[in-house]
C-alpha positions in Angstrom: -10.6 -12.4 -8.5 -12.0 -15.5 -10.4 -12.7 -15.2 -14.1 -16.4 -15.7 -15.0 -17.8 -16.5 -18.5 -19.6 -13.7 -20.2 -23.3 -13.2 -19.2 -24.6 -13.9 -22.7 -23.2 -16.4 -25.1 -21.3 -15.0 -28.0 -22.2 -16.3 -31.5 -19.4 -18.2 -33.1 -17.9 -16.4 -36.1 -18.9 -17.6 -39.6 -16.1 -19.6 -41.3 -14.4 -17.5 -43.9 -14.1 -18.9 -47.4 -10.6 -18.7 -48.8 -10.7 -16.5 -51.9 -7.9 -15.8 -54.2 -6.9 -12.2 -54.6 -6.4 -11.3 -58.3 -3.5 -9.0 -59.0 -3.6 -5.7 -61.0 -2.4 -6.2 -64.5 -3.6 -9.8 -64.7 -5.6 -10.8 -67.8 -8.7 -12.9 -67.2 -12.0 -13.8 -69.0 -15.6 -12.9 -68.3 -17.4 -15.7 -66.6 -21.2 -15.7 -67.3 -22.3 -19.3 -67.9 -26.0 -18.6 -67.3 -28.6 -16.6 -69.2 -28.0 -13.8 -70.2 -24.5 -14.5 -71.4 -23.1 -11.1 -70.6 -21.9 -9.2 -67.5 -22.8 -5.6 -66.7 -19.9 -3.3 -66.0 -20.8 -0.6 -63.5 -19.5 2.9 -62.6 -18.3 3.9 -59.1 -22.0 4.6 -58.1 -23.1 1.1 -59.2 -24.9 2.2 -62.4 -24.6 -0.1 -65.4 -22.4 1.5 -68.1 -21.6 -1.3 -70.5 -21.9 -5.1 -70.9 -19.2 -7.7 -71.8 -20.0 -11.1 -73.3 -19.0 -14.4 -71.7 -15.4 -15.2 -72.6 -14.3 -11.6 -73.3 -10.8 -10.9 -72.3 -10.2 -8.2 -69.6 -7.3 -6.7 -67.7 -7.6 -5.9 -64.0 -6.7 -2.2 -63.4 -7.9 -1.9 -59.7 -9.7 -3.8 -57.0 -11.8 -2.9 -54.0 -12.5 -5.2 -51.0 -16.1 -5.2 -49.9 -16.1 -7.4 -46.9 -19.0 -9.9 -46.8 -20.4 -8.7 -50.2 -17.2 -9.8 -52.0 -14.3 -8.1 -53.8 -15.0 -5.9 -56.8 -12.5 -5.5 -59.6 -12.2 -2.6 -62.1 -11.4 -4.1 -65.4 -10.6 -2.8 -68.9 -11.7 -4.7 -72.0 -8.8 -5.6 -74.2 -11.0 -5.3 -77.3 -12.7 -2.0 -77.0 -10.9 -0.5 -73.9 -14.2 0.1 -71.9 -13.7 0.1 -68.1 -16.0 -0.7 -65.3 -16.5 -2.6 -62.0 -17.6 -6.2 -61.6 -17.7 -9.0 -59.0 -14.8 -11.5 -58.5 -17.2 -14.3 -59.4 -17.7 -12.9 -62.8 -14.1 -13.6 -63.8 -12.3 -16.9 -64.7 -8.6 -17.6 -65.6 -9.3 -19.7 -68.7 -11.0 -18.8 -72.0 -13.3 -21.9 -71.7 -15.1 -22.6 -68.5 -13.9 -25.7 -66.5 -16.1 -28.8 -67.1 -18.3 -29.8 -64.1 -16.7 -32.1 -61.7 -17.2 -35.8 -62.5 -19.6 -37.4 -60.1 -18.4 -40.4 -58.1 -22.0 -41.7 -57.9 -22.6 -45.2 -59.3 -25.4 -45.3 -61.9 -28.6 -46.8 -60.7 -28.8 -50.6 -61.0 -25.1 -51.1 -60.7 -23.5 -52.1 -57.5 -20.0 -50.9 -56.8 -17.3 -53.6 -56.6 -15.8 -53.6 -53.1 -12.1 -54.1 -52.9 -10.0 -54.6 -49.9 -9.0 -51.0 -49.9 -12.6 -49.8 -49.9 -13.6 -51.7 -46.8 -13.3 -49.5 -43.7 -11.1 -50.8 -41.0 -11.1 -50.4 -37.2 -8.5 -48.3 -35.4 -5.3 -50.2 -35.2 -6.4 -52.9 -37.7 -3.9 -53.7 -40.4 -4.8 -54.4 -44.0 
């Protein structure tokens, strides 16, 4: 019997972003660069129970995968020992946030200087 393609096209799966899994016991810092500069800790039902300021040190005590909505981490504040859940995006490894990436854009009015290495070459062409 010959194989036939499915009667309706299947949608291609969305590419998965690689996300680091943070281990229990690891100490991190609250990441909240915008306004307000604090993150709400929630209980198991999702109700806000406390807030931690940007840069506060926390320890991961548990984690819960949530599929497309992102991983949630249960953290404990090292200062006042309050516990609650927050999103992975609300944590960072360093006390100070990383500076924004330097732009490779050339300022207006300045032409980039082309070097031999900058000029594209055709397939098989030597420099």
